[in-house]
PDB file with one MODEL, atoms N, CA, C and O in Angstrom:
MODEL        1
ATOM      1  N   MET A   1     -47.743 -19.591  50.446  1.00  0.00           N
ATOM      2  CA  MET A   1     -47.224 -18.286  50.805  1.00  0.00           C
ATOM      3  C   MET A   1     -48.158 -17.647  51.830  1.00  0.00           C
ATOM      4  O   MET A   1     -49.377 -17.652  51.661  1.00  0.00           O
ATOM      5  N   SER A   2     -47.587 -17.111  52.867  1.00  0.00           N
ATOM      6  CA  SER A   2     -48.339 -16.461  53.931  1.00  0.00           C
ATOM      7  C   SER A   2     -48.347 -14.953  53.713  1.00  0.00           C
ATOM      8  O   SER A   2     -47.292 -14.345  53.531  1.00  0.00           O
ATOM      9  N   VAL A   3     -49.543 -14.342  53.731  1.00  0.00           N
ATOM     10  CA  VAL A   3     -49.682 -12.896  53.590  1.00  0.00           C
ATOM     11  C   VAL A   3     -50.644 -12.411  54.667  1.00  0.00           C
ATOM     12  O   VAL A   3     -51.739 -12.951  54.828  1.00  0.00           O
ATOM     13  N   THR A   4     -50.223 -11.388  55.398  1.00  0.00           N
ATOM     14  CA  THR A   4     -51.079 -10.783  56.417  1.00  0.00           C
ATOM     15  C   THR A   4     -51.145  -9.284  56.162  1.00  0.00           C
ATOM     16  O   THR A   4     -50.125  -8.635  55.928  1.00  0.00           O
ATOM     17  N   VAL A   5     -52.360  -8.743  56.212  1.00  0.00           N
ATOM     18  CA  VAL A   5     -52.570  -7.314  56.044  1.00  0.00           C
ATOM     19  C   VAL A   5     -53.006  -6.760  57.396  1.00  0.00           C
ATOM     20  O   VAL A   5     -54.066  -7.113  57.914  1.00  0.00           O
ATOM     21  N   TYR A   6     -52.177  -5.892  57.956  1.00  0.00           N
ATOM     22  CA  TYR A   6     -52.485  -5.246  59.228  1.00  0.00           C
ATOM     23  C   TYR A   6     -53.179  -3.930  58.916  1.00  0.00           C
ATOM     24  O   TYR A   6     -52.637  -3.094  58.193  1.00  0.00           O
ATOM     25  N   THR A   7     -54.385  -3.745  59.463  1.00  0.00           N
ATOM     26  CA  THR A   7     -55.225  -2.612  59.104  1.00  0.00           C
ATOM     27  C   THR A   7     -55.715  -1.872  60.336  1.00  0.00           C
ATOM     28  O   THR A   7     -55.460  -2.261  61.476  1.00  0.00           O
ATOM     29  N   LYS A   8     -56.429  -0.787  60.058  1.00  0.00           N
ATOM     30  CA  LYS A   8     -57.192  -0.089  61.095  1.00  0.00           C
ATOM     31  C   LYS A   8     -58.505   0.349  60.479  1.00  0.00           C
ATOM     32  O   LYS A   8     -58.652   0.369  59.257  1.00  0.00           O
ATOM     33  N   ALA A   9     -59.442   0.694  61.313  1.00  0.00           N
ATOM     34  CA  ALA A   9     -60.774   1.095  60.838  1.00  0.00           C
ATOM     35  C   ALA A   9     -60.705   2.404  60.059  1.00  0.00           C
ATOM     36  O   ALA A   9     -59.845   3.248  60.312  1.00  0.00           O
ATOM     37  N   HIS A  10     -61.619   2.558  59.115  1.00  0.00           N
ATOM     38  CA  HIS A  10     -61.759   3.788  58.337  1.00  0.00           C
ATOM     39  C   HIS A  10     -60.463   4.151  57.610  1.00  0.00           C
ATOM     40  O   HIS A  10     -60.035   5.305  57.621  1.00  0.00           O
ATOM     41  N   CYS A  11     -59.854   3.163  56.987  1.00  0.00           N
ATOM     42  CA  CYS A  11     -58.575   3.350  56.289  1.00  0.00           C
ATOM     43  C   CYS A  11     -58.769   3.045  54.800  1.00  0.00           C
ATOM     44  O   CYS A  11     -58.789   1.878  54.409  1.00  0.00           O
ATOM     45  N   PRO A  12     -58.913   4.083  53.967  1.00  0.00           N
ATOM     46  CA  PRO A  12     -59.120   3.851  52.534  1.00  0.00           C
ATOM     47  C   PRO A  12     -57.977   3.067  51.881  1.00  0.00           C
ATOM     48  O   PRO A  12     -58.224   2.233  51.009  1.00  0.00           O
ATOM     49  N   GLN A  13     -56.742   3.321  52.288  1.00  0.00           N
ATOM     50  CA  GLN A  13     -55.608   2.581  51.721  1.00  0.00           C
ATOM     51  C   GLN A  13     -55.674   1.108  52.105  1.00  0.00           C
ATOM     52  O   GLN A  13     -55.306   0.241  51.312  1.00  0.00           O
ATOM     53  N   CYS A  14     -56.142   0.821  53.316  1.00  0.00           N
ATOM     54  CA  CYS A  14     -56.301  -0.572  53.756  1.00  0.00           C
ATOM     55  C   CYS A  14     -57.339  -1.273  52.889  1.00  0.00           C
ATOM     56  O   CYS A  14     -57.121  -2.385  52.409  1.00  0.00           O
ATOM     57  N   ASP A  15     -58.469  -0.603  52.698  1.00  0.00           N
ATOM     58  CA  ASP A  15     -59.540  -1.194  51.890  1.00  0.00           C
ATOM     59  C   ASP A  15     -59.088  -1.411  50.452  1.00  0.00           C
ATOM     60  O   ASP A  15     -59.385  -2.450  49.862  1.00  0.00           O
ATOM     61  N   ALA A  16     -58.373  -0.443  49.883  1.00  0.00           N
ATOM     62  CA  ALA A  16     -57.884  -0.571  48.505  1.00  0.00           C
ATOM     63  C   ALA A  16     -56.889  -1.718  48.382  1.00  0.00           C
ATOM     64  O   ALA A  16     -56.901  -2.450  47.392  1.00  0.00           O
ATOM     65  N   THR A  17     -56.038  -1.875  49.374  1.00  0.00           N
ATOM     66  CA  THR A  17     -55.055  -2.959  49.353  1.00  0.00           C
ATOM     67  C   THR A  17     -55.751  -4.314  49.401  1.00  0.00           C
ATOM     68  O   THR A  17     -55.413  -5.215  48.634  1.00  0.00           O
ATOM     69  N   LYS A  18     -56.715  -4.458  50.292  1.00  0.00           N
ATOM     70  CA  LYS A  18     -57.438  -5.728  50.411  1.00  0.00           C
ATOM     71  C   LYS A  18     -58.204  -6.052  49.128  1.00  0.00           C
ATOM     72  O   LYS A  18     -58.218  -7.199  48.682  1.00  0.00           O
ATOM     73  N   ARG A  19     -58.846  -5.032  48.535  1.00  0.00           N
ATOM     74  CA  ARG A  19     -59.568  -5.247  47.273  1.00  0.00           C
ATOM     75  C   ARG A  19     -58.615  -5.697  46.158  1.00  0.00           C
ATOM     76  O   ARG A  19     -58.922  -6.628  45.413  1.00  0.00           O
ATOM     77  N   LYS A  20     -57.468  -5.038  46.049  1.00  0.00           N
ATOM     78  CA  LYS A  20     -56.511  -5.354  44.982  1.00  0.00           C
ATOM     79  C   LYS A  20     -55.924  -6.752  45.179  1.00  0.00           C
ATOM     80  O   LYS A  20     -55.795  -7.507  44.215  1.00  0.00           O
ATOM     81  N   LEU A  21     -55.572  -7.102  46.405  1.00  0.00           N
ATOM     82  CA  LEU A  21     -55.050  -8.444  46.675  1.00  0.00           C
ATOM     83  C   LEU A  21     -56.084  -9.503  46.289  1.00  0.00           C
ATOM     84  O   LEU A  21     -55.752 -10.496  45.643  1.00  0.00           O
ATOM     85  N   ALA A  22     -57.331  -9.286  46.686  1.00  0.00           N
ATOM     86  CA  ALA A  22     -58.394 -10.249  46.373  1.00  0.00           C
ATOM     87  C   ALA A  22     -58.593 -10.346  44.865  1.00  0.00           C
ATOM     88  O   ALA A  22     -58.737 -11.442  44.323  1.00  0.00           O
ATOM     89  N   LYS A  23     -58.602  -9.196  44.186  1.00  0.00           N
ATOM     90  CA  LYS A  23     -58.790  -9.179  42.738  1.00  0.00           C
ATOM     91  C   LYS A  23     -57.680  -9.942  42.018  1.00  0.00           C
ATOM     92  O   LYS A  23     -57.915 -10.567  40.985  1.00  0.00           O
ATOM     93  N   MET A  24     -56.470  -9.885  42.572  1.00  0.00           N
ATOM     94  CA  MET A  24     -55.327 -10.540  41.943  1.00  0.00           C
ATOM     95  C   MET A  24     -55.168 -11.985  42.405  1.00  0.00           C
ATOM     96  O   MET A  24     -54.217 -12.667  42.022  1.00  0.00           O
ATOM     97  N   GLY A  25     -56.116 -12.448  43.240  1.00  0.00           N
ATOM     98  CA  GLY A  25     -56.121 -13.846  43.642  1.00  0.00           C
ATOM     99  C   GLY A  25     -55.145 -14.225  44.739  1.00  0.00           C
ATOM    100  O   GLY A  25     -54.782 -15.394  44.879  1.00  0.00           O
ATOM    101  N   VAL A  26     -54.716 -13.236  45.522  1.00  0.00           N
ATOM    102  CA  VAL A  26     -53.780 -13.507  46.620  1.00  0.00           C
ATOM    103  C   VAL A  26     -54.585 -13.778  47.890  1.00  0.00           C
ATOM    104  O   VAL A  26     -55.388 -12.943  48.305  1.00  0.00           O
ATOM    105  N   ASP A  27     -54.373 -14.936  48.504  1.00  0.00           N
ATOM    106  CA  ASP A  27     -55.002 -15.245  49.787  1.00  0.00           C
ATOM    107  C   ASP A  27     -54.264 -14.491  50.887  1.00  0.00           C
ATOM    108  O   ASP A  27     -53.035 -14.424  50.889  1.00  0.00           O
ATOM    109  N   PHE A  28     -55.026 -13.923  51.822  1.00  0.00           N
ATOM    110  CA  PHE A  28     -54.397 -13.167  52.893  1.00  0.00           C
ATOM    111  C   PHE A  28     -55.261 -13.196  54.141  1.00  0.00           C
ATOM    112  O   PHE A  28     -56.471 -13.414  54.079  1.00  0.00           O
ATOM    113  N   ASP A  29     -54.614 -12.971  55.272  1.00  0.00           N
ATOM    114  CA  ASP A  29     -55.292 -12.812  56.548  1.00  0.00           C
ATOM    115  C   ASP A  29     -55.313 -11.330  56.884  1.00  0.00           C
ATOM    116  O   ASP A  29     -54.455 -10.575  56.426  1.00  0.00           O
ATOM    117  N   VAL A  30     -56.284 -10.911  57.678  1.00  0.00           N
ATOM    118  CA  VAL A  30     -56.406  -9.519  58.090  1.00  0.00           C
ATOM    119  C   VAL A  30     -56.322  -9.446  59.609  1.00  0.00           C
ATOM    120  O   VAL A  30     -56.977 -10.213  60.315  1.00  0.00           O
ATOM    121  N   VAL A  31     -55.510  -8.516  60.103  1.00  0.00           N
ATOM    122  CA  VAL A  31     -55.395  -8.276  61.538  1.00  0.00           C
ATOM    123  C   VAL A  31     -55.691  -6.803  61.786  1.00  0.00           C
ATOM    124  O   VAL A  31     -55.070  -5.928  61.181  1.00  0.00           O
ATOM    125  N   ASP A  32     -56.638  -6.533  62.675  1.00  0.00           N
ATOM    126  CA  ASP A  32     -57.007  -5.166  63.038  1.00  0.00           C
ATOM    127  C   ASP A  32     -56.036  -4.678  64.118  1.00  0.00           C
ATOM    128  O   ASP A  32     -56.020  -5.198  65.233  1.00  0.00           O
ATOM    129  N   LEU A  33     -55.235  -3.678  63.771  1.00  0.00           N
ATOM    130  CA  LEU A  33     -54.235  -3.184  64.715  1.00  0.00           C
ATOM    131  C   LEU A  33     -54.837  -2.467  65.915  1.00  0.00           C
ATOM    132  O   LEU A  33     -54.155  -2.289  66.925  1.00  0.00           O
ATOM    133  N   THR A  34     -56.085  -2.054  65.830  1.00  0.00           N
ATOM    134  CA  THR A  34     -56.685  -1.370  66.973  1.00  0.00           C
ATOM    135  C   THR A  34     -56.887  -2.313  68.148  1.00  0.00           C
ATOM    136  O   THR A  34     -57.146  -1.866  69.265  1.00  0.00           O
ATOM    137  N   THR A  35     -56.771  -3.606  67.906  1.00  0.00           N
ATOM    138  CA  THR A  35     -56.938  -4.575  68.983  1.00  0.00           C
ATOM    139  C   THR A  35     -55.603  -5.148  69.458  1.00  0.00           C
ATOM    140  O   THR A  35     -55.585  -6.028  70.319  1.00  0.00           O
ATOM    141  N   ASP A  36     -54.486  -4.662  68.910  1.00  0.00           N
ATOM    142  CA  ASP A  36     -53.179  -5.237  69.246  1.00  0.00           C
ATOM    143  C   ASP A  36     -52.127  -4.145  69.370  1.00  0.00           C
ATOM    144  O   ASP A  36     -51.325  -3.937  68.459  1.00  0.00           O
ATOM    145  N   GLN A  37     -52.135  -3.451  70.500  1.00  0.00           N
ATOM    146  CA  GLN A  37     -51.200  -2.339  70.706  1.00  0.00           C
ATOM    147  C   GLN A  37     -49.740  -2.794  70.751  1.00  0.00           C
ATOM    148  O   GLN A  37     -48.841  -2.031  70.398  1.00  0.00           O
ATOM    149  N   GLU A  38     -49.507  -4.018  71.177  1.00  0.00           N
ATOM    150  CA  GLU A  38     -48.138  -4.542  71.185  1.00  0.00           C
ATOM    151  C   GLU A  38     -47.592  -4.623  69.762  1.00  0.00           C
ATOM    152  O   GLU A  38     -46.435  -4.282  69.518  1.00  0.00           O
ATOM    153  N   LYS A  39     -48.418  -5.072  68.829  1.00  0.00           N
ATOM    154  CA  LYS A  39     -48.020  -5.160  67.425  1.00  0.00           C
ATOM    155  C   LYS A  39     -47.801  -3.758  66.856  1.00  0.00           C
ATOM    156  O   LYS A  39     -46.879  -3.546  66.069  1.00  0.00           O
ATOM    157  N   VAL A  40     -48.637  -2.808  67.246  1.00  0.00           N
ATOM    158  CA  VAL A  40     -48.473  -1.419  66.798  1.00  0.00           C
ATOM    159  C   VAL A  40     -47.101  -0.906  67.223  1.00  0.00           C
ATOM    160  O   VAL A  40     -46.377  -0.311  66.426  1.00  0.00           O
ATOM    161  N   GLN A  41     -46.754  -1.142  68.481  1.00  0.00           N
ATOM    162  CA  GLN A  41     -45.455  -0.679  68.979  1.00  0.00           C
ATOM    163  C   GLN A  41     -44.296  -1.352  68.246  1.00  0.00           C
ATOM    164  O   GLN A  41     -43.279  -0.716  67.966  1.00  0.00           O
ATOM    165  N   ASP A  42     -44.453  -2.629  67.938  1.00  0.00           N
ATOM    166  CA  ASP A  42     -43.438  -3.361  67.176  1.00  0.00           C
ATOM    167  C   ASP A  42     -43.243  -2.730  65.797  1.00  0.00           C
ATOM    168  O   ASP A  42     -42.109  -2.500  65.377  1.00  0.00           O
ATOM    169  N   PHE A  43     -44.334  -2.451  65.095  1.00  0.00           N
ATOM    170  CA  PHE A  43     -44.233  -1.841  63.772  1.00  0.00           C
ATOM    171  C   PHE A  43     -43.637  -0.436  63.850  1.00  0.00           C
ATOM    172  O   PHE A  43     -42.820  -0.065  63.007  1.00  0.00           O
ATOM    173  N   LEU A  44     -44.036   0.345  64.848  1.00  0.00           N
ATOM    174  CA  LEU A  44     -43.470   1.682  65.008  1.00  0.00           C
ATOM    175  C   LEU A  44     -41.960   1.608  65.239  1.00  0.00           C
ATOM    176  O   LEU A  44     -41.203   2.408  64.688  1.00  0.00           O
ATOM    177  N   ALA A  45     -41.532   0.657  66.044  1.00  0.00           N
ATOM    178  CA  ALA A  45     -40.106   0.483  66.313  1.00  0.00           C
ATOM    179  C   ALA A  45     -39.333   0.102  65.048  1.00  0.00           C
ATOM    180  O   ALA A  45     -38.146   0.402  64.919  1.00  0.00           O
ATOM    181  N   ARG A  46     -40.020  -0.559  64.120  1.00  0.00           N
ATOM    182  CA  ARG A  46     -39.390  -0.965  62.859  1.00  0.00           C
ATOM    183  C   ARG A  46     -39.509   0.111  61.780  1.00  0.00           C
ATOM    184  O   ARG A  46     -39.064  -0.090  60.650  1.00  0.00           O
ATOM    185  N   GLY A  47     -40.109   1.255  62.127  1.00  0.00           N
ATOM    186  CA  GLY A  47     -40.176   2.382  61.205  1.00  0.00           C
ATOM    187  C   GLY A  47     -41.445   2.495  60.383  1.00  0.00           C
ATOM    188  O   GLY A  47     -41.532   3.364  59.516  1.00  0.00           O
ATOM    189  N   PHE A  48     -42.429   1.645  60.628  1.00  0.00           N
ATOM    190  CA  PHE A  48     -43.684   1.715  59.890  1.00  0.00           C
ATOM    191  C   PHE A  48     -44.620   2.693  60.591  1.00  0.00           C
ATOM    192  O   PHE A  48     -44.900   2.555  61.782  1.00  0.00           O
ATOM    193  N   LYS A  49     -45.101   3.684  59.841  1.00  0.00           N
ATOM    194  CA  LYS A  49     -45.934   4.718  60.447  1.00  0.00           C
ATOM    195  C   LYS A  49     -47.298   4.860  59.798  1.00  0.00           C
ATOM    196  O   LYS A  49     -48.086   5.713  60.207  1.00  0.00           O
ATOM    197  N   GLN A  50     -47.598   4.036  58.786  1.00  0.00           N
ATOM    198  CA  GLN A  50     -48.909   4.114  58.146  1.00  0.00           C
ATOM    199  C   GLN A  50     -49.453   2.724  57.882  1.00  0.00           C
ATOM    200  O   GLN A  50     -48.703   1.751  57.800  1.00  0.00           O
ATOM    201  N   THR A  51     -50.764   2.646  57.751  1.00  0.00           N
ATOM    202  CA  THR A  51     -51.409   1.387  57.412  1.00  0.00           C
ATOM    203  C   THR A  51     -51.908   1.476  55.984  1.00  0.00           C
ATOM    204  O   THR A  51     -52.086   2.576  55.463  1.00  0.00           O
ATOM    205  N   PRO A  52     -52.133   0.364  55.354  1.00  0.00           N
ATOM    206  CA  PRO A  52     -51.926  -0.986  55.853  1.00  0.00           C
ATOM    207  C   PRO A  52     -50.448  -1.340  55.883  1.00  0.00           C
ATOM    208  O   PRO A  52     -49.621  -0.719  55.215  1.00  0.00           O
ATOM    209  N   ILE A  53     -50.146  -2.346  56.669  1.00  0.00           N
ATOM    210  CA  ILE A  53     -48.818  -2.954  56.660  1.00  0.00           C
ATOM    211  C   ILE A  53     -49.015  -4.374  56.153  1.00  0.00           C
ATOM    212  O   ILE A  53     -49.736  -5.169  56.755  1.00  0.00           O
ATOM    213  N   VAL A  54     -48.371  -4.676  55.049  1.00  0.00           N
ATOM    214  CA  VAL A  54     -48.507  -5.983  54.423  1.00  0.00           C
ATOM    215  C   VAL A  54     -47.244  -6.784  54.701  1.00  0.00           C
ATOM    216  O   VAL A  54     -46.135  -6.341  54.403  1.00  0.00           O
ATOM    217  N   VAL A  55     -47.425  -7.965  55.275  1.00  0.00           N
ATOM    218  CA  VAL A  55     -46.301  -8.834  55.616  1.00  0.00           C
ATOM    219  C   VAL A  55     -46.464 -10.145  54.849  1.00  0.00           C
ATOM    220  O   VAL A  55     -47.477 -10.833  54.973  1.00  0.00           O
ATOM    221  N   SER A  56     -45.447 -10.474  54.055  1.00  0.00           N
ATOM    222  CA  SER A  56     -45.449 -11.752  53.340  1.00  0.00           C
ATOM    223  C   SER A  56     -44.162 -12.488  53.672  1.00  0.00           C
ATOM    224  O   SER A  56     -43.324 -11.992  54.425  1.00  0.00           O
ATOM    225  N   ASP A  57     -44.016 -13.666  53.106  1.00  0.00           N
ATOM    226  CA  ASP A  57     -42.793 -14.437  53.325  1.00  0.00           C
ATOM    227  C   ASP A  57     -41.572 -13.706  52.785  1.00  0.00           C
ATOM    228  O   ASP A  57     -40.467 -13.871  53.303  1.00  0.00           O
ATOM    229  N   GLU A  58     -41.768 -12.894  51.740  1.00  0.00           N
ATOM    230  CA  GLU A  58     -40.655 -12.243  51.045  1.00  0.00           C
ATOM    231  C   GLU A  58     -40.459 -10.782  51.409  1.00  0.00           C
ATOM    232  O   GLU A  58     -39.320 -10.317  51.467  1.00  0.00           O
ATOM    233  N   ASN A  59     -41.542 -10.038  51.659  1.00  0.00           N
ATOM    234  CA  ASN A  59     -41.466  -8.585  51.833  1.00  0.00           C
ATOM    235  C   ASN A  59     -42.399  -8.098  52.924  1.00  0.00           C
ATOM    236  O   ASN A  59     -43.340  -8.778  53.331  1.00  0.00           O
ATOM    237  N   THR A  60     -42.096  -6.882  53.383  1.00  0.00           N
ATOM    238  CA  THR A  60     -42.996  -6.148  54.270  1.00  0.00           C
ATOM    239  C   THR A  60     -43.005  -4.707  53.792  1.00  0.00           C
ATOM    240  O   THR A  60     -41.952  -4.117  53.551  1.00  0.00           O
ATOM    241  N   TRP A  61     -44.214  -4.136  53.654  1.00  0.00           N
ATOM    242  CA  TRP A  61     -44.305  -2.735  53.256  1.00  0.00           C
ATOM    243  C   TRP A  61     -45.553  -2.128  53.868  1.00  0.00           C
ATOM    244  O   TRP A  61     -46.422  -2.830  54.384  1.00  0.00           O
ATOM    245  N   SER A  62     -45.621  -0.792  53.797  1.00  0.00           N
ATOM    246  CA  SER A  62     -46.812  -0.101  54.299  1.00  0.00           C
ATOM    247  C   SER A  62     -47.367   0.809  53.221  1.00  0.00           C
ATOM    248  O   SER A  62     -46.671   1.212  52.289  1.00  0.00           O
ATOM    249  N   GLY A  63     -48.655   1.121  53.380  1.00  0.00           N
ATOM    250  CA  GLY A  63     -49.339   1.968  52.419  1.00  0.00           C
ATOM    251  C   GLY A  63     -49.893   1.157  51.257  1.00  0.00           C
ATOM    252  O   GLY A  63     -49.648  -0.043  51.139  1.00  0.00           O
ATOM    253  N   TYR A  64     -50.642   1.838  50.407  1.00  0.00           N
ATOM    254  CA  TYR A  64     -51.210   1.207  49.221  1.00  0.00           C
ATOM    255  C   TYR A  64     -50.138   1.190  48.146  1.00  0.00           C
ATOM    256  O   TYR A  64     -49.757   2.237  47.623  1.00  0.00           O
ATOM    257  N   ARG A  65     -49.650  -0.002  47.816  1.00  0.00           N
ATOM    258  CA  ARG A  65     -48.543  -0.167  46.872  1.00  0.00           C
ATOM    259  C   ARG A  65     -48.933  -1.131  45.758  1.00  0.00           C
ATOM    260  O   ARG A  65     -48.629  -2.320  45.846  1.00  0.00           O
ATOM    261  N   PRO A  66     -49.608  -0.639  44.700  1.00  0.00           N
ATOM    262  CA  PRO A  66     -49.995  -1.524  43.603  1.00  0.00           C
ATOM    263  C   PRO A  66     -48.816  -2.280  43.001  1.00  0.00           C
ATOM    264  O   PRO A  66     -48.967  -3.427  42.580  1.00  0.00           O
ATOM    265  N   ASP A  67     -47.647  -1.651  42.959  1.00  0.00           N
ATOM    266  CA  ASP A  67     -46.462  -2.320  42.412  1.00  0.00           C
ATOM    267  C   ASP A  67     -46.068  -3.532  43.254  1.00  0.00           C
ATOM    268  O   ASP A  67     -45.718  -4.581  42.715  1.00  0.00           O
ATOM    269  N   MET A  68     -46.126  -3.384  44.557  1.00  0.00           N
ATOM    270  CA  MET A  68     -45.770  -4.490  45.454  1.00  0.00           C
ATOM    271  C   MET A  68     -46.857  -5.568  45.451  1.00  0.00           C
ATOM    272  O   MET A  68     -46.558  -6.757  45.566  1.00  0.00           O
ATOM    273  N   ILE A  69     -48.103  -5.154  45.322  1.00  0.00           N
ATOM    274  CA  ILE A  69     -49.207  -6.118  45.256  1.00  0.00           C
ATOM    275  C   ILE A  69     -49.059  -6.970  43.995  1.00  0.00           C
ATOM    276  O   ILE A  69     -49.251  -8.185  44.038  1.00  0.00           O
ATOM    277  N   LYS A  70     -48.717  -6.333  42.875  1.00  0.00           N
ATOM    278  CA  LYS A  70     -48.514  -7.068  41.622  1.00  0.00           C
ATOM    279  C   LYS A  70     -47.375  -8.074  41.775  1.00  0.00           C
ATOM    280  O   LYS A  70     -47.489  -9.226  41.357  1.00  0.00           O
ATOM    281  N   GLN A  71     -46.283  -7.626  42.377  1.00  0.00           N
ATOM    282  CA  GLN A  71     -45.137  -8.518  42.603  1.00  0.00           C
ATOM    283  C   GLN A  71     -45.535  -9.690  43.499  1.00  0.00           C
ATOM    284  O   GLN A  71     -45.141 -10.828  43.244  1.00  0.00           O
ATOM    285  N   LEU A  72     -46.303  -9.419  44.529  1.00  0.00           N
ATOM    286  CA  LEU A  72     -46.765 -10.459  45.442  1.00  0.00           C
ATOM    287  C   LEU A  72     -47.669 -11.456  44.715  1.00  0.00           C
ATOM    288  O   LEU A  72     -47.571 -12.663  44.934  1.00  0.00           O
ATOM    289  N   ALA A  73     -48.551 -10.943  43.846  1.00  0.00           N
ATOM    290  CA  ALA A  73     -49.437 -11.822  43.079  1.00  0.00           C
ATOM    291  C   ALA A  73     -48.626 -12.721  42.157  1.00  0.00           C
ATOM    292  O   ALA A  73     -48.944 -13.901  42.010  1.00  0.00           O
ATOM    293  N   GLU A  74     -47.583 -12.179  41.534  1.00  0.00           N
ATOM    294  CA  GLU A  74     -46.728 -12.972  40.656  1.00  0.00           C
ATOM    295  C   GLU A  74     -46.002 -14.070  41.441  1.00  0.00           C
ATOM    296  O   GLU A  74     -45.869 -15.197  40.964  1.00  0.00           O
ATOM    297  N   GLN A  75     -45.537 -13.736  42.640  1.00  0.00           N
ATOM    298  CA  GLN A  75     -44.870 -14.721  43.499  1.00  0.00           C
ATOM    299  C   GLN A  75     -45.853 -15.806  43.921  1.00  0.00           C
ATOM    300  O   GLN A  75     -45.509 -16.987  43.968  1.00  0.00           O
ATOM    301  N   SER A  76     -47.081 -15.393  44.226  1.00  0.00           N
ATOM    302  CA  SER A  76     -48.100 -16.342  44.658  1.00  0.00           C
ATOM    303  C   SER A  76     -48.414 -17.336  43.550  1.00  0.00           C
ATOM    304  O   SER A  76     -48.567 -18.529  43.812  1.00  0.00           O
ATOM    305  N   VAL A  77     -48.511 -16.855  42.315  1.00  0.00           N
ATOM    306  CA  VAL A  77     -48.776 -17.732  41.175  1.00  0.00           C
ATOM    307  C   VAL A  77     -47.627 -18.712  40.987  1.00  0.00           C
ATOM    308  O   VAL A  77     -47.844 -19.897  40.734  1.00  0.00           O
ATOM    309  N   ALA A  78     -46.391 -18.203  41.114  1.00  0.00           N
ATOM    310  CA  ALA A  78     -45.211 -19.067  40.942  1.00  0.00           C
ATOM    311  C   ALA A  78     -45.155 -20.157  42.006  1.00  0.00           C
ATOM    312  O   ALA A  78     -44.787 -21.295  41.715  1.00  0.00           O
ATOM    313  N   VAL A  79     -45.520 -19.809  43.240  1.00  0.00           N
ATOM    314  CA  VAL A  79     -45.496 -20.769  44.343  1.00  0.00           C
ATOM    315  C   VAL A  79     -46.566 -21.837  44.141  1.00  0.00           C
ATOM    316  O   VAL A  79     -46.345 -23.013  44.431  1.00  0.00           O
ATOM    317  N   ASN A  80     -47.728 -21.418  43.640  1.00  0.00           N
ATOM    318  CA  ASN A  80     -48.854 -22.345  43.463  1.00  0.00           C
ATOM    319  C   ASN A  80     -48.799 -23.126  42.168  1.00  0.00           C
ATOM    320  O   ASN A  80     -49.616 -24.023  41.954  1.00  0.00           O
ATOM    321  N   ALA A  81     -47.849 -22.804  41.297  1.00  0.00           N
ATOM    322  CA  ALA A  81     -47.761 -23.490  40.006  1.00  0.00           C
ATOM    323  C   ALA A  81     -47.128 -24.864  40.139  1.00  0.00           C
ATOM    324  O   ALA A  81     -46.979 -25.574  39.144  1.00  0.00           O
TER     325      ALA A  81
ENDMDL
END
């Protein structure tokens, strides 16, 4: 399962999301949006206005979402089982 967390500097919700994903054993990549304005414009066009933006094979969401992180961790366990 592929998971990418799009972040920006000094973002408490980004840090909390990354900590929770790691704690739940979900492997993920991190992309700093401050270095990719094209990606920022793409997300804005899709209606995302806050970070982090978490993109997985199944879902995409923004903000700190413990409920979605839990669901993602459950999917990750099922895929790896």
